[in-house]
C-alpha positions as CSV (number, residue, x, y, z in Angstrom):
1,X,1.1,-48.5,-39.3
2,X,0.0,-47.4,-42.8
3,X,0.2,-43.6,-43.4
4,X,-3.1,-43.8,-45.5
5,X,-4.7,-45.3,-42.5
6,X,-3.3,-42.8,-40.1
7,X,-4.5,-40.0,-42.3
8,X,-8.0,-41.3,-42.3
9,X,-8.0,-41.4,-38.6
10,X,-7.0,-37.9,-38.5
11,X,-9.7,-37.0,-40.7
12,X,-12.4,-39.0,-39.1
13,X,-11.5,-39.3,-35.2
14,X,-11.7,-36.6,-32.6
15,X,-7.9,-36.6,-32.3
16,X,-7.6,-33.3,-34.2
17,X,-10.0,-31.7,-32.0
18,X,-8.5,-32.8,-29.0
19,X,-5.2,-31.1,-30.0
20,X,-6.9,-27.9,-30.8
21,X,-8.7,-28.0,-27.6
22,X,-5.5,-28.5,-25.5
23,X,-3.7,-25.8,-27.4
24,X,-6.3,-23.1,-27.3
25,X,-7.1,-23.5,-23.8
26,X,-3.5,-23.5,-22.8
27,X,-2.8,-20.4,-24.5
28,X,-5.9,-18.8,-23.5
29,X,-5.0,-19.5,-19.6
30,X,-1.7,-18.1,-20.2
31,X,-2.6,-14.8,-22.0
32,X,-5.9,-14.0,-20.2
33,X,-4.9,-14.6,-16.6
34,X,-2.5,-12.1,-15.1
35,X,-0.5,-14.4,-12.8
36,X,3.1,-15.2,-11.5
37,X,4.1,-16.6,-15.0
38,X,4.4,-13.0,-16.5
39,X,6.3,-11.6,-13.6
40,X,10.1,-11.2,-12.7
41,X,13.0,-13.1,-14.0
42,X,10.9,-16.5,-13.8
43,X,8.2,-15.3,-16.4
44,X,7.3,-18.0,-18.9
45,X,8.9,-16.0,-21.9
46,X,12.0,-14.8,-19.8
47,X,14.2,-18.0,-19.7
48,X,14.1,-21.5,-21.2
49,X,13.7,-23.6,-18.0
50,X,11.0,-21.2,-16.7
51,X,9.1,-21.7,-19.8
52,X,9.4,-25.4,-19.7
53,X,8.3,-25.6,-16.1
54,X,5.2,-23.1,-16.6
55,X,4.1,-25.1,-19.4
56,X,4.5,-28.3,-17.5
57,X,2.5,-26.6,-14.7
58,X,-0.7,-26.3,-17.2
59,X,-0.7,-30.1,-17.2
60,X,-2.5,-29.9,-13.9
61,X,-5.8,-29.5,-16.0
62,X,-4.5,-30.3,-19.7
63,X,-3.7,-33.8,-18.5
64,X,-7.3,-34.7,-17.1
65,X,-8.7,-33.1,-20.5
66,X,-6.5,-35.3,-22.4
67,X,-7.5,-38.4,-20.3
68,X,-11.1,-37.4,-20.9
69,X,-10.9,-36.9,-24.7
70,X,-9.0,-40.1,-24.9
71,X,-11.9,-42.0,-23.3
72,X,-14.3,-40.2,-25.7
73,X,-12.2,-41.5,-28.6
74,X,-12.2,-45.1,-27.0
75,X,-16.0,-45.1,-27.1
76,X,-16.1,-44.7,-30.9
77,X,-16.5,-48.3,-32.0
78,X,-19.1,-48.8,-29.0
79,X,-21.1,-45.8,-30.3
80,X,-21.0,-47.1,-34.0
81,X,-22.1,-50.5,-33.0
82,X,-19.5,-52.1,-35.1
83,X,-17.4,-53.8,-32.4
84,X,-18.6,-57.4,-33.2
85,X,-17.9,-56.5,-36.9
86,X,-14.3,-55.4,-36.3
87,X,-13.5,-58.6,-34.4
88,X,-14.5,-60.8,-37.3
89,X,-12.2,-59.0,-39.7
90,X,-8.8,-60.3,-40.6
91,X,-7.0,-57.2,-39.6
92,X,-5.2,-57.6,-36.2
93,X,-6.8,-55.7,-33.3
94,X,-3.3,-54.0,-32.5
95,X,-3.3,-52.3,-36.0
96,X,-6.5,-50.7,-35.4
97,X,-5.5,-49.9,-31.9
98,X,-2.2,-48.5,-33.3
99,X,-3.8,-46.3,-35.9
100,X,-6.2,-44.8,-33.3
101,X,-3.7,-44.3,-30.6
102,X,-1.1,-42.9,-33.1
103,X,-3.4,-40.3,-34.5
104,X,-4.2,-39.1,-31.0
105,X,-0.5,-39.1,-29.9
106,X,0.5,-37.1,-33.0
107,X,-2.0,-34.4,-32.3
108,X,-1.7,-34.0,-28.6
109,X,2.1,-34.1,-29.0
110,X,2.0,-31.7,-31.7
111,X,-0.4,-29.3,-29.7
112,X,2.0,-29.4,-26.7
113,X,4.9,-28.7,-29.0
114,X,3.3,-25.6,-30.4
115,X,2.5,-24.3,-27.0
116,X,6.3,-24.6,-26.1
117,X,7.2,-23.2,-29.5
118,X,5.1,-20.0,-28.7
119,X,7.2,-19.4,-25.6
120,X,10.4,-20.6,-27.1
121,X,10.1,-17.8,-29.8
122,X,9.7,-15.1,-27.1
123,X,12.5,-16.5,-24.8
124,X,14.8,-16.7,-27.8
125,X,14.1,-13.0,-28.4
126,X,14.7,-12.1,-24.8
127,X,17.8,-14.2,-23.5
128,X,21.4,-14.6,-24.5
129,X,21.7,-17.8,-22.5
130,X,20.9,-20.7,-24.8
131,X,20.9,-24.3,-23.7
132,X,18.8,-27.6,-24.0
133,X,18.7,-28.3,-20.4
134,X,15.0,-27.6,-20.5
135,X,14.1,-30.0,-23.4
136,X,13.5,-33.2,-21.1
137,X,11.0,-31.2,-19.0
138,X,9.0,-30.4,-22.1
139,X,9.4,-33.8,-23.5
140,X,8.1,-35.5,-20.4
141,X,5.2,-33.3,-20.4
142,X,4.3,-34.2,-24.0
143,X,4.7,-37.6,-23.0
144,X,2.3,-37.1,-20.1
145,X,-0.3,-35.9,-22.4
146,X,0.0,-38.9,-24.9
147,X,0.1,-41.6,-22.1
148,X,-2.9,-40.1,-20.4
149,X,-4.9,-40.0,-23.6
150,X,-3.8,-43.7,-24.5
151,X,-4.8,-44.8,-21.1
152,X,-8.3,-42.9,-21.4
153,X,-8.7,-44.6,-24.8
154,X,-8.2,-48.1,-23.2
155,X,-10.4,-47.3,-20.3
156,X,-13.2,-46.0,-22.7
157,X,-13.1,-49.0,-24.8
158,X,-12.9,-51.3,-21.6
159,X,-15.9,-49.4,-19.9
160,X,-18.1,-48.3,-22.9
161,X,-20.5,-46.0,-21.2
162,X,-21.3,-42.2,-21.6
163,X,-20.3,-41.6,-18.1
164,X,-16.7,-42.9,-18.5
165,X,-15.1,-39.9,-20.3
166,X,-16.4,-37.4,-17.4
167,X,-15.6,-39.8,-14.8
168,X,-12.1,-40.3,-15.9
169,X,-11.5,-36.6,-16.4
170,X,-12.8,-35.9,-13.1
171,X,-10.8,-38.6,-11.5
172,X,-7.6,-37.4,-13.2
173,X,-8.3,-33.9,-12.0
174,X,-8.7,-35.2,-8.4
175,X,-5.5,-37.1,-8.7
176,X,-3.5,-34.1,-9.7
177,X,-5.1,-32.0,-7.0
178,X,-4.4,-34.5,-4.1
179,X,-1.0,-34.8,-5.5
180,X,-0.3,-31.1,-4.6
181,X,-2.5,-30.5,-1.6
182,X,-2.4,-33.6,0.5
183,X,-1.1,-36.9,-0.7
184,X,1.9,-35.7,-2.5
185,X,2.9,-33.3,0.5
186,X,4.9,-33.8,3.5
187,X,4.6,-31.5,6.5
188,X,7.7,-30.0,7.7
189,X,9.0,-27.2,10.1
190,X,11.7,-24.9,8.9
191,X,14.6,-23.9,11.2
192,X,12.9,-20.6,11.7
193,X,10.0,-22.7,13.3
194,X,7.8,-21.9,10.3
195,X,5.6,-24.9,9.4
196,X,5.2,-25.8,5.8
197,X,5.0,-28.7,3.3
198,X,7.2,-30.2,0.9
199,X,6.5,-32.4,-2.1
200,X,7.3,-36.1,-1.7
201,X,8.1,-38.7,-4.2
202,X,4.4,-39.7,-4.8
203,X,3.9,-36.1,-6.0
204,X,6.1,-36.9,-8.9
205,X,3.6,-39.3,-10.4
206,X,1.6,-36.1,-11.0
207,X,2.0,-34.3,-14.4
208,X,2.1,-30.8,-12.9
209,X,5.1,-29.2,-11.1
210,X,5.8,-26.8,-8.4
211,X,5.2,-23.1,-9.1
212,X,8.3,-21.7,-10.5
213,X,9.9,-19.3,-7.8
214,X,13.6,-19.5,-8.9
215,X,14.9,-18.9,-12.4
216,X,17.9,-21.3,-11.3
217,X,15.9,-24.4,-10.1
218,X,15.3,-27.4,-12.5
219,X,14.1,-30.9,-12.2
220,X,16.7,-33.7,-11.7
221,X,17.7,-36.3,-14.1
222,X,16.4,-39.0,-11.7
223,X,13.0,-37.2,-11.9
224,X,13.0,-37.4,-15.7
225,X,13.8,-41.1,-15.6
226,X,11.3,-42.2,-13.0
227,X,8.5,-40.2,-14.7
228,X,9.4,-41.6,-18.1
229,X,9.1,-45.1,-16.6
230,X,5.7,-44.4,-14.9
231,X,4.5,-43.1,-18.3
232,X,5.7,-45.8,-20.4
233,X,3.7,-48.2,-18.2
234,X,0.8,-45.9,-18.2
235,X,0.7,-45.8,-22.1
236,X,1.4,-49.9,-22.2
237,X,-1.8,-50.4,-20.2
238,X,-3.9,-47.9,-22.3
239,X,-2.7,-49.9,-25.4
240,X,-3.3,-53.3,-23.8
241,X,-6.9,-52.1,-23.0
242,X,-7.5,-51.3,-26.5
243,X,-6.7,-54.7,-27.7
244,X,-7.9,-56.8,-24.8
245,X,-11.3,-58.7,-25.6
246,X,-11.7,-60.9,-22.3
247,X,-12.1,-59.8,-18.8
248,X,-9.1,-61.7,-17.9
249,X,-7.0,-60.0,-20.6
250,X,-8.2,-56.6,-19.4
251,X,-7.1,-57.3,-15.9
252,X,-3.7,-58.5,-17.1
253,X,-3.6,-55.1,-19.0
254,X,-3.2,-53.2,-15.5
255,X,0.1,-55.0,-15.0
256,X,2.2,-52.5,-16.7
257,X,0.6,-49.5,-15.0
258,X,1.4,-51.1,-11.5
259,X,4.7,-52.2,-12.4
260,X,5.5,-48.8,-13.9
261,X,4.3,-46.9,-10.6
262,X,6.3,-49.5,-8.3
263,X,9.6,-49.0,-10.4
264,X,9.2,-45.3,-10.9
265,X,8.7,-44.9,-6.9
266,X,12.0,-46.7,-6.6
267,X,13.6,-44.5,-9.0
268,X,12.3,-41.2,-8.0
269,X,14.2,-39.3,-5.3
270,X,12.7,-39.0,-1.9
271,X,14.4,-35.8,-0.7
272,X,12.7,-32.5,-2.0
273,X,16.3,-31.2,-2.6
274,X,17.0,-33.9,-5.0
275,X,13.7,-33.2,-7.0
276,X,14.1,-29.6,-7.5
277,X,17.9,-28.9,-8.0
278,X,20.2,-26.1,-8.9
279,X,21.1,-25.7,-12.6
280,X,24.8,-25.6,-12.1
281,X,25.5,-24.4,-15.6
282,X,22.9,-21.8,-15.5
283,X,24.2,-20.7,-11.9
284,X,27.9,-20.4,-13.3
285,X,29.0,-16.8,-12.7
286,X,30.0,-14.2,-15.2
287,X,32.2,-11.3,-13.7
288,X,33.2,-7.8,-14.6
289,X,35.9,-7.3,-11.8
290,X,34.3,-7.6,-8.3
291,X,30.7,-7.7,-9.9
292,X,29.2,-11.1,-10.9
293,X,25.9,-12.4,-12.2
294,X,24.9,-15.9,-13.2
295,X,25.2,-17.1,-16.8
296,X,21.4,-16.8,-17.2
297,X,21.6,-13.3,-16.6
298,X,24.7,-12.5,-18.2
299,X,22.9,-9.6,-20.4
300,X,22.3,-7.6,-17.4
301,X,26.1,-7.5,-16.1
302,X,26.7,-4.4,-18.3
303,X,24.1,-2.3,-16.4
304,X,25.1,-3.9,-12.9
305,X,28.7,-3.4,-13.2
306,X,29.2,0.2,-12.9
307,X,26.6,0.8,-10.1
308,X,28.0,-2.3,-8.3
309,X,31.6,-1.0,-8.3
310,X,30.4,2.3,-7.0
311,X,28.5,0.7,-4.2
312,X,31.5,-1.3,-3.1
313,X,33.7,2.0,-3.2
314,X,31.1,3.8,-0.9
315,X,30.7,1.0,1.3
316,X,34.5,0.7,1.8
317,X,34.8,4.4,2.5
318,X,32.0,4.0,5.2
319,X,32.9,0.7,6.8
320,X,36.7,0.5,6.0
321,X,37.9,-3.1,6.7
322,X,34.6,-4.5,7.5
323,X,33.2,-3.5,4.2
324,X,32.2,-6.0,1.4
325,X,34.7,-6.5,-1.4
326,X,32.3,-8.1,-4.1
327,X,28.8,-8.0,-5.5
328,X,27.2,-11.3,-6.5
329,X,23.9,-12.6,-7.6
330,X,22.6,-15.1,-5.0
331,X,22.6,-18.8,-6.4
332,X,21.4,-20.5,-3.1
333,X,18.4,-22.6,-3.3
334,X,16.8,-22.9,0.2
335,X,13.7,-24.5,1.3
336,X,10.7,-22.3,2.0
337,X,10.5,-21.0,5.3
338,X,13.9,-21.1,5.9
339,X,16.2,-18.1,7.2
340,X,18.3,-16.6,4.3
341,X,22.0,-16.8,4.3
342,X,24.1,-14.0,4.0
343,X,27.8,-13.0,3.8
344,X,29.8,-9.9,5.4
345,X,32.3,-9.9,2.5
346,X,29.9,-10.2,-0.5
347,X,26.8,-8.1,-1.4
348,X,24.3,-10.9,-2.2
349,X,21.3,-9.9,-4.5
350,X,18.5,-11.3,-6.5
351,X,17.1,-9.8,-9.6
352,X,13.5,-10.2,-8.4
353,X,14.1,-8.4,-5.0
354,X,11.9,-5.4,-5.0
355,X,14.5,-3.2,-4.2
356,X,16.7,-4.5,-7.1
357,X,13.9,-4.9,-9.7
358,X,12.8,-1.4,-9.3
359,X,16.2,0.3,-9.4
360,X,18.4,1.8,-12.5
361,X,21.5,3.8,-12.6
362,X,22.1,5.8,-9.5
363,X,19.2,4.0,-7.6
364,X,20.9,0.7,-8.3
365,X,23.8,2.0,-6.5
366,X,21.6,2.7,-3.5
367,X,19.8,-0.7,-3.7
368,X,23.1,-2.6,-3.7
369,X,24.2,-0.5,-0.6
370,X,21.0,-1.5,1.2
371,X,21.7,-5.1,0.3
372,X,25.1,-4.9,1.7
373,X,24.2,-3.2,5.0
374,X,20.9,-5.0,5.5
375,X,20.2,-7.7,3.2
376,X,16.9,-8.9,4.8
377,X,15.9,-11.7,7.1
378,X,12.4,-12.5,5.5
379,X,11.9,-16.3,5.5
380,X,12.3,-17.8,2.2
381,X,9.0,-17.7,0.1
382,X,7.4,-15.1,2.4
383,X,7.1,-11.4,2.1
384,X,7.0,-8.7,4.8
385,X,7.5,-5.1,5.5
386,X,8.8,-3.3,8.5
387,X,12.0,-3.1,10.4
388,X,14.4,-4.3,7.7
389,X,13.2,-1.7,5.3
390,X,13.5,1.1,8.1
391,X,17.1,-0.1,8.7
392,X,18.0,-0.1,5.1
393,X,16.9,3.3,4.8
394,X,18.9,4.5,7.8
395,X,21.9,2.6,6.7
396,X,21.9,3.9,3.1
397,X,21.4,7.5,4.4
398,X,24.4,7.0,6.7
399,X,26.6,5.8,3.9
400,X,25.6,8.6,1.5
401,X,25.2,11.2,4.2
402,X,21.8,12.2,3.2
403,X,18.5,10.2,3.8
404,X,16.9,9.0,0.4
405,X,13.7,6.9,-0.5
406,X,15.0,3.6,-1.9
407,X,13.7,2.1,-4.9
408,X,10.9,-0.6,-4.5
409,X,9.4,0.9,-1.4
410,X,6.0,1.0,-2.9
411,X,3.1,3.5,-2.8
412,X,3.6,7.1,-1.6
413,X,2.1,6.1,1.6
414,X,4.6,3.3,2.3
415,X,7.3,5.8,1.5
416,X,6.0,8.2,4.0
417,X,5.6,5.4,6.4
418,X,9.4,4.6,5.9
419,X,10.5,8.2,6.3
420,X,8.6,8.7,9.3
421,X,10.2,5.7,11.1
422,X,13.8,6.2,9.7
423,X,14.3,10.1,9.9
424,X,14.3,10.3,13.7
425,X,16.7,7.3,14.1
426,X,19.0,8.8,11.3
427,X,19.1,12.2,12.7
428,X,19.9,10.7,16.3
429,X,22.6,8.5,14.5
430,X,24.0,11.4,12.8
431,X,24.4,13.4,16.0
432,X,26.5,10.7,17.8
433,X,30.3,10.7,17.9
434,X,31.8,8.5,15.0
435,X,32.8,5.7,17.2
436,X,29.3,5.4,18.5
437,X,27.9,5.4,14.9
438,X,30.3,2.7,13.9
439,X,29.3,0.7,17.0
440,X,25.7,1.0,16.2
441,X,26.2,0.3,12.6
442,X,28.4,-2.8,13.3
443,X,25.6,-4.1,15.8
444,X,23.1,-3.5,13.1
445,X,25.2,-5.4,10.4
446,X,25.7,-8.3,12.8
447,X,22.0,-8.7,13.5
448,X,21.2,-8.2,9.7
449,X,23.6,-10.8,8.3
450,X,23.1,-13.6,11.1
451,X,19.1,-12.8,11.1
452,X,19.5,-13.1,14.8
453,X,18.1,-10.0,16.6
454,X,16.5,-6.8,14.9
455,X,18.8,-4.6,12.8
456,X,16.6,-1.5,13.4
457,X,16.8,-1.9,17.2
458,X,20.5,-2.0,16.9
459,X,20.6,1.5,15.4
460,X,18.4,2.7,18.3
461,X,21.0,1.5,20.7
462,X,19.1,-1.7,21.4
463,X,15.8,0.0,22.3
464,X,12.9,-1.4,20.7
465,X,10.6,1.2,19.1
């Protein structure tokens, strides 16, 4: 493709405007909406993989937009009424198609690259953990935009109507919505009995991804390969439609799209746990004695090490041989709705836990004691407030010898509610002989660590309150 021809295409087509619309709308969405991508360890500017996944998530509406803009570009010859004239020229049809598709691909690819660059600059300034594992996620995202636009161009040329662009854009939007609402979801019931849905392999034909809930989760290599095959078929069909003249040729042009979908579905994993997988490199532990964090959060180890060791010392003094011997960031990746899994010998925590996120210095020691005593049994992906928080407060008060308000409790009214529930139980516990205190504390920990029974009831001697 001649550079001069490409320059003319960039000047005279809507391709540059398509790139501008994609970039500005994405940035406006990210910066003007206060949502999950600004919070916690999974914020889009906090870590590389989170940044790549959040920007991919925007394709839920950017991809339909690219398809519609591509279709508008495909109508250019028809609107200019020069289709017959172009067919009489000596220049091959694929030359003209390549110039038009190339200009669109360059602008949309550049727009997505700039979007990623905005996030990358901020991530680079905020994290010490550098890696390239996020790059395939973003490259496939850019390919989704390019392939969708080329498909739209081909469809616009094959169906030259003013209704084609909006119809294609709406159809693409409905497709992405259905992939994440019904067609791409499989109903399941977790071990806790809680009903939920999981993505199936069909959902991976959609450009968007699941909401980012764990900084250690990434897409597997088989997902990247399967989606690339699907997109190459999509782009090939779009280009074939751009050069097709006869109805038969247009029908044959659909072959790469169908073949790409079939091959991709054979390559894409069927098990959700092989779609979104643990990033083992990011989950590698970095330790300071008995206190460990993942390589992703290695910059936070310095602030955690002191409080972590102090928490272990206090737990050892209170529990003796039953006390945890290490503190470690939790790297388990469990399905939504499942019961969390805890260890009696390791204090497992997550930096996004409310009680950990809100704590610093001495309060962080209290928070780690709470996680060691009553780690919490709220199903994965859910939130709750009640007996676990009451039991944590009593347990920490028992270890420290004084009832304290734990970090992350929330508003003053919630702290008063926790104190009102916990103080009578703590007072009763402190009045018991030491042997009976240990018996109730051990019963509480057994219920809390197994998530079978109620930890707060165990502190009451088994009497529900």
